C-alpha positions in Angstrom: 293.8 105.0 263.5 292.3 101.9 265.3 288.7 101.1 265.0 286.7 101.3 268.1 285.3 97.8 269.4 281.7 97.5 270.2 280.7 97.9 273.8 278.3 94.8 273.7 277.7 91.7 271.5 274.5 89.8 271.1 274.3 86.0 270.2 271.1 85.0 268.6 269.4 81.5 268.5 266.7 80.9 265.9 263.9 78.3 266.1 265.4 76.4 263.2 268.5 76.1 265.4 266.3 74.1 267.8 265.0 71.9 264.9 268.4 71.1 263.7 268.7 68.9 267.0 265.3 67.4 266.7 263.5 67.8 263.3 260.3 66.4 264.7 259.6 69.7 266.5 257.0 71.9 265.1 257.8 75.6 264.7 255.8 76.3 267.7 257.2 73.6 269.9 260.7 75.0 268.8 259.8 78.6 269.8 258.5 77.5 273.1 261.9 75.7 273.7 263.6 79.0 272.8 261.4 80.6 275.4 262.3 78.1 277.9 265.9 78.6 277.2 265.5 82.6 277.7 263.8 82.3 280.8 265.9 79.4 282.7 269.3 79.5 281.3 272.2 79.6 283.6 274.3 83.0 283.0 277.3 81.1 284.0 276.8 78.4 281.7 275.3 80.1 278.9 273.2 78.4 276.1 275.2 75.7 273.8 274.1 72.8 271.9 274.3 70.7 275.0 271.9 73.1 277.1 269.4 73.1 274.0 269.3 69.1 273.9 268.6 69.1 277.6 265.8 71.5 277.2 264.4 69.6 274.3 264.6 66.2 276.5 262.8 67.9 279.4 260.2 69.4 277.0 259.5 65.9 275.5 259.6 64.4 279.0 256.9 66.9 280.3 254.8 66.2 276.9 254.9 62.4 277.7 253.5 63.2 281.5 250.8 65.4 280.1 
């Protein structure tokens, strides 16, 4: 008998994943970056370490301007 495969999957990122790239981020900053990733990610590109790094860089640049 073959096992039924699931109809969907879910990939989860944790704020500590964000801090693995930049350990100077506070927990709240890492959570803010997660929210930015969720809101603005490109569904064709997905969320990868490269995308996370780019969002961190953008986040840092916007902090520098403020």
